C-alpha positions in Angstrom: 0.0 0.0 0.0 1.0 3.6 -0.6 0.5 6.4 1.9 1.6 9.9 2.5 3.0 9.0 6.0 3.7 5.8 7.9 3.7 6.3 11.7 5.5 3.9 14.0 3.8 4.0 17.4 0.2 4.4 18.5 0.8 6.1 21.8 -0.6 9.7 22.3 2.0 11.3 20.1 1.6 9.0 17.1 -2.2 9.1 17.4 -2.3 12.9 17.6 0.0 13.1 14.6 -2.3 10.8 12.6 -5.4 12.7 13.6 -3.9 16.0 12.5 -2.6 14.6 9.2 -6.0 13.2 8.4 -7.7 16.5 9.3 -5.5 18.1 6.7 -6.2 15.5 4.0 -3.1 13.2 4.2 -3.3 9.4 4.1 -1.5 7.6 6.8 -0.9 4.2 8.4 -0.1 3.7 12.1 1.7 0.5 13.2 2.0 -0.4 16.9 4.1 -3.3 18.1 1.8 -3.9 21.2 -1.1 -6.1 20.5 -3.7 -3.5 21.7 -4.1 -0.1 23.3 -2.6 0.6 26.6 -4.7 -0.3 29.6 -2.6 1.5 32.2 -2.7 5.1 33.4 1.0 5.9 32.7 1.3 9.7 31.9 -1.5 11.6 33.7 -1.1 15.3 33.4 -2.3 17.1 30.3 -1.2 20.8 30.5 -3.3 23.8 29.4 -1.4 24.6 26.2 -1.8 20.9 25.1 -5.5 21.1 25.8 -5.6 24.3 23.7 -3.8 22.6 20.9 -6.0 19.6 21.0 -9.1 21.8 20.8 -7.7 23.8 17.9 -7.3 20.4 16.2 -10.9 19.5 16.8 -10.4 17.3 19.8 -12.1 19.0 22.7 -13.6 16.0 24.6 -10.6 15.1 26.7 -11.0 18.0 29.3 -14.5 16.8 30.2 -13.1 13.3 31.0 -10.3 14.6 33.3 -10.1 15.6 36.9 -9.0 19.3 36.9 -6.2 19.9 39.4 -6.0 23.7 40.0 -3.4 23.8 42.7 -0.2 22.0 43.8 0.5 22.1 47.5 4.2 21.8 48.4 4.7 20.6 52.0 8.1 20.9 53.6 9.7 21.8 56.9 9.2 25.5 56.1 5.4 25.1 55.7 3.0 24.6 52.8 3.1 26.7 49.6 0.4 26.6 47.0 1.3 26.7 43.3 -1.9 27.9 41.6 -2.9 27.3 38.0 -6.5 28.7 38.4 -5.4 32.2 37.6 -3.7 31.5 34.3 -4.9 33.3 31.1 -6.2 30.2 29.3 -9.6 28.5 28.8 -8.1 25.5 30.8 -6.6 27.0 34.0 -5.7 23.6 35.5 -3.8 20.5 34.9 -6.1 17.8 33.4 -5.5 14.6 35.3 -6.6 11.8 33.0 -5.2 8.3 32.5 -3.1 7.8 29.4 -5.3 5.0 28.4 -8.2 7.4 28.2 -6.1 10.0 26.3 -5.2 7.3 23.8 -8.9 6.2 23.5 -10.0 9.7 22.7 -7.2 10.2 20.1 -7.8 6.8 18.5 -11.5 7.6 18.1 -10.5 10.8 16.3 -8.0 9.0 14.1 -10.6 6.3 13.1 -13.4 8.9 12.6 -11.1 10.7 10.2 -10.4 7.6 8.2 -6.9 6.4 9.2 -6.0 2.8 10.1 -4.3 1.7 13.4 -2.6 -1.7 13.1 -1.8 -3.2 16.5 0.5 -6.2 16.9 2.5 -5.0 13.9 6.3 -4.3 14.1 8.3 -2.1 11.8 11.2 -4.3 10.9 13.1 -2.5 8.1 13.0 0.5 5.8 15.0 2.3 3.2 14.6 5.5 1.1 14.4 5.0 -2.7 13.1 7.2 -5.5 11.8 10.0 -3.2 9.8 7.5 -1.1 10.3 5.5 2.0 9.8 1.7 1.6 8.7 0.2 4.9 8.6 -3.5 5.8 6.4 -4.5 8.8 5.7 -7.9 10.4 2.4 -8.8 11.9 1.9 -10.9 15.1 1.2 -14.0 13.0 4.6 -13.6 11.3 3.4 -12.4 7.9 5.3 -9.6 6.2 4.0 -6.6 4.4 5.7 -3.8 2.4 4.4 -0.3 2.3 5.5 2.9 0.6 5.2 6.5 2.0 6.5 9.9 1.4 7.6 10.1 5.0 8.1 7.9 8.0 7.7 9.2 11.6 9.0 7.4 14.6 6.7 7.9 17.6 7.8 4.6 19.0 9.2 5.6 22.3 12.5 5.7 24.2 13.6 2.4 22.6 12.6 3.6 19.1 13.2 1.1 16.3 13.0 3.9 13.8 15.7 5.9 15.6 17.9 2.8 15.8 17.5 1.8 12.2 18.3 5.4 11.2 21.5 5.3 13.2 20.6 8.5 15.1 22.6 8.7 18.4 20.5 9.0 21.6 22.8 11.0 23.8 22.5 11.6 27.6 22.7 9.9 30.9 20.8 8.2 33.7 20.2 9.9 37.0 21.1 8.2 40.3 17.5 8.7 41.3 14.8 6.1 40.8 11.1 6.4 41.1 8.2 4.1 42.2 4.7 5.0 41.1 1.3 3.4 41.9 -2.4 4.0 41.4 -4.1 3.2 44.7 -7.6 3.4 46.0 -7.5 5.9 48.8 -9.9 7.2 51.5 -8.8 10.7 52.3 -10.2 14.2 53.2 -7.6 15.9 50.8 -9.1 18.2 48.1 -9.9 16.5 44.8 -8.7 19.5 42.8 -5.3 19.7 44.5 -2.1 17.7 44.0 0.2 17.1 47.1 4.0 17.2 47.1 5.8 16.1 50.3 9.5 17.1 50.3 11.9 15.6 52.8 15.6 15.2 52.9 15.3 11.6 51.8 13.2 12.3 48.7 9.9 13.5 47.3 6.4 11.9 47.5 3.7 13.3 45.2 0.0 12.5 45.0 -2.3 13.3 42.1 -6.0 12.7 42.4 -7.2 10.7 39.4 -10.7 10.4 40.7 -12.5 10.8 44.1 -11.4 7.3 45.1 -8.1 6.7 43.3 -4.8 8.7 43.5 -1.4 8.3 41.8 1.5 8.2 44.3 5.0 8.8 43.0 8.0 8.3 45.3 11.4 9.5 44.1 14.6 8.3 45.9 18.2 9.0 45.5 20.3 5.9 45.0 17.8 4.0 42.8 14.8 1.8 43.4 15.2 -0.9 46.0 12.0 -0.8 48.0 9.3 -3.5 48.0 6.2 -2.1 46.3 3.3 -3.2 48.5 0.2 -1.5 50.0 1.8 -1.6 53.4 5.0 0.1 52.1 3.0 2.9 50.5 0.9 3.3 53.6 4.0 3.7 55.7 5.3 6.4 53.3 2.1 8.3 53.8 2.0 7.8 57.6 5.6 9.0 58.1 4.7 12.2 56.3 1.5 12.7 58.2 -0.8 12.3 55.2 -4.4 11.8 56.3 -5.2 8.8 54.0 -5.9 5.1 54.1 -4.9 2.9 51.2 -6.3 -0.3 49.6 -4.3 -2.7 47.4 -2.6 -1.0 44.4 -4.3 -1.1 41.0 -1.1 -0.6 39.1 2.6 -0.3 40.2 5.7 0.5 38.2 9.3 1.3 39.0 11.8 3.0 36.8 15.2 4.8 36.7 15.2 8.4 35.5 17.0 9.4 32.3 17.7 12.5 30.3 18.5 11.9 26.7 17.8 13.3 23.2 18.4 12.4 19.7 21.2 14.2 18.0 18.9 15.2 15.2 15.1 15.0 14.9 15.1 14.4 11.1 17.2 12.5 8.7 16.2 12.4 5.0 12.5 11.5 4.9 12.4 10.2 8.5 11.4 12.1 11.6 11.4 11.5 15.3 8.8 12.8 17.8 8.0 12.3 21.4 10.1 9.9 23.5 11.8 8.7 20.4 13.4 12.1 20.1 13.8 13.1 23.8 13.2 11.6 27.3 13.7 13.3 30.6 12.8 13.3 34.3 9.0 13.1 35.0 9.5 16.2 37.3 7.0 18.8 36.0 4.9 16.5 34.0 6.3 17.6 30.6 7.0 14.4 28.8 3.8 13.5 27.0 3.0 17.2 26.6 6.2 17.9 24.8 5.7 15.0 22.5 2.1 16.1 21.6 3.7 19.5 20.8 6.1 17.8 18.4 3.2 16.1 16.6 1.2 19.4 16.3 4.2 21.2 14.9 5.1 18.5 12.4 1.7 17.5 11.1 0.8 20.7 9.2 4.2 20.9 7.7 4.2 17.4 6.3 0.6 18.0 5.0 1.5 21.2 3.3 4.5 19.6 1.5 2.5 16.5 0.6 -0.3 18.7 -0.9 2.2 20.9 -2.8 1.5 24.0 -0.8 5.1 24.3 0.3 8.5 23.2 -0.7 10.3 20.4 1.1 12.4 23.0 2.8 9.5 23.7 5.2 10.2 20.4 6.9 13.6 21.6 8.1 11.8 24.0 10.4 10.5 21.1 12.5 13.9 20.4 14.1 14.7 24.2 14.0 11.7 24.9 16.2 11.2 21.8 18.3 14.9 21.0 19.2 15.2 24.2 21.3 11.9 23.3 23.0 13.2 19.9 23.9 16.5 21.4 25.2 14.5 23.8 27.3 12.4 21.0 28.8 15.5 19.0 29.5 17.1 22.0 31.3 13.9 22.6 33.3 13.3 19.0 34.3 17.0 18.6 35.1 16.9 21.6 37.5 13.8 20.2 39.2 15.3 16.8 39.5 18.6 18.0 40.9 16.7 20.2 43.4 14.6 17.2 44.5 17.3 14.5 44.4 20.5 16.0 45.7 21.4 13.7 48.6 24.2 15.8 50.1 23.2 16.5 53.7 23.5 20.3 53.5 21.6 20.5 50.2 18.9 18.2 51.5 18.5 20.3 54.7 18.4 23.6 52.7 15.9 22.2 50.3 13.5 21.1 53.0 13.8 24.4 54.9 13.7 26.8 52.0 11.5 25.2 49.2 8.1 26.4 50.4 9.4 29.9 51.1 10.9 30.2 47.6 7.9 28.7 45.8 5.6 31.2 47.6 7.4 34.2 46.0 5.1 35.8 43.4 7.6 36.0 40.6 8.6 32.3 41.1 4.9 31.4 41.0 4.3 33.3 37.8 7.3 31.8 36.0 6.8 28.3 37.3 3.1 28.0 36.5 3.5 29.5 33.0 6.5 27.3 32.2 4.8 24.1 33.4 1.5 25.0 31.7 3.2 25.5 28.4 1.9 29.1 28.1 5.4 30.5 27.6 6.0 28.3 24.6 6.8 30.4 21.6 8.8 30.1 18.3 10.7 33.4 18.3 12.5 34.9 15.2 12.8 31.7 13.2 12.3 30.9 9.5 8.5 30.8 10.0 8.1 33.7 12.5 8.9 37.4 12.5 8.8 38.4 16.1 7.9 36.4 19.2 6.0 33.6 17.5 3.4 33.6 20.3 0.1 31.6 20.6 -2.6 33.4 18.6 -5.7 32.2 20.5 -4.4 34.0 23.6 -4.4 37.2 21.6 -7.9 36.7 20.0 -9.8 34.5 22.5 -13.2 35.4 21.1 -12.1 34.3 17.7 -10.6 30.9 18.6 -13.4 28.8 17.0 -13.1 30.8 13.7 -9.3 30.4 13.8 -9.7 26.6 14.1 -11.9 26.5 11.0 -9.6 28.6 8.8 -6.4 27.0 9.9 -7.3 23.5 8.6 -5.9 24.3 5.2 -4.5 27.8 5.2 -2.8 30.6 7.2 -5.2 33.1 8.8 -4.9 36.8 8.6 -6.4 38.7 11.6 -7.1 42.3 10.9 -7.1 44.4 14.1 -9.0 47.2 12.5 -11.2 50.2 13.4 -15.0 49.6 13.1 -15.3 52.0 10.1 -12.4 50.5 8.2 -13.3 48.8 4.9 -11.1 45.7 4.3 -10.5 43.5 1.2 -12.9 40.6 0.8 -10.7 37.5 1.4 -11.6 34.1 2.7 -8.5 34.0 4.9 -9.2 37.3 6.7 -11.3 38.0 9.6 -11.4 41.1 11.7 -11.3 42.0 15.4 -11.7 45.4 17.0 -8.4 47.3 17.2 -7.2 48.0 20.7 -5.3 51.1 20.0 -3.1 50.9 16.9 -4.4 49.0 13.8 -2.4 45.8 13.2 -2.3 42.9 10.9 -1.5 39.4 12.2 -0.6 36.3 10.2 -1.4 33.0 12.1 0.2 29.7 11.1 -1.8 26.5 10.7 -0.7 25.4 14.2 -2.0 28.5 15.8 1.2 30.4 16.4 1.8 34.0 15.1 4.0 34.1 12.1 3.9 37.9 11.5 2.4 40.9 13.3 2.9 44.5 12.3 1.3 47.9 12.6 -0.7 49.0 9.6 -0.9 52.4 7.8 -2.0 51.1 4.4 -4.1 47.9 4.5 -3.6 46.9 0.8 0.1 47.3 1.1 0.2 45.3 4.4 -1.8 42.4 2.8 0.7 42.4 -0.1 3.6 42.3 2.3 2.1 39.4 4.2 1.4 37.4 1.1 5.0 38.0 -0.1 6.5 37.0 3.2 4.4 33.9 3.6 5.2 32.6 0.1 8.9 33.2 0.7 8.8 31.3 4.0 6.9 28.4 2.5 9.0 28.1 -0.7 12.4 28.4 1.0 14.7 25.5 0.0 
């Protein structure tokens, strides 16, 4: 069979990529080596910018299935500090706590409703580029082999990516000395349902995330690796020694892992791309992993679609790594800082951390920067080949026009005219107007919702001509 894109991996990243490609008219095949969808909760936190991106892509049902966590309470020797998300400038001022199995189910439904095929129990075994295509061999669970052809191959197949290994892309980085144990446990507690709890002591961190009224995720991070026995009694002891008012039943799911930070040397090689954990892995501190991967998918999908449909030259695809690699590096730095702050076992550092953490987090400027960074609201693509200026998120500028933006951005850039009420504008399908707040401006919005170009206007016809020229130059750059 022949497709525009073959995607290896049917986790959240691969599914969102497929849903976006189908929304934009590309044919795609998703192959997943596991025999069926995940049944475990795994990654829980979906951040506000990710929810905004999903909604812009026509997937707005996930938030209704989640438990909204509006505050994080950090408990330490210096007291309790609240990290608040409920004042953020977004339609989703919270962290959506939802099992990854539910996230995958919602995304898979979108993929199938848009006409793409998900093949479970199918392993990508080999590929090569030939004649401007990628020839892909896959093996089904019954041992039968199939050969497919695609314009592009995207590896969304996790930290142990077959696509990355077959492409000989180095995965550089290191393991932390810290290990983590996590479990989903039925719990009877008086703790708020819309609040996550973080208990910081000199021997490590324990966090609790409310999945539902009766079940909470507990994560315990230790320096020196994972050595503990993971039983209900052990988890209950961890809560009791921290004074947590809760009684546990037997775990529903338990997992232990060592923490790594690694990234691929490149995110693209020829007609092959990497996204999500195949491109970067890092500490779970801050809940950035799945969200960063979904951002990769959202950035890459429209670019592949525009090249496949002949709306842009292949040079557009080089901007994927140009824009997403700095984001991955930023996430690696942020999660590394948080992990080092949590896990440093030196006695002085541990004591200082326990005494000062709540005081520091309570500072207003720390709250502002921390919540925006974790929520993804400071994610921008400044001064790159596809942006002139900050490259900020357009729906935050034009909240009342978000639905109109979504409709236009399926297959074109949008021009937002910030014009006076008495201003007559050219009649164009890609233009809609909003009331000018002071100076008149024109804004060009990319298909992924980020601002490509924003400028003051003195002559509207001239400004539209300048935007058209700039856009065509950006899309046709080799």
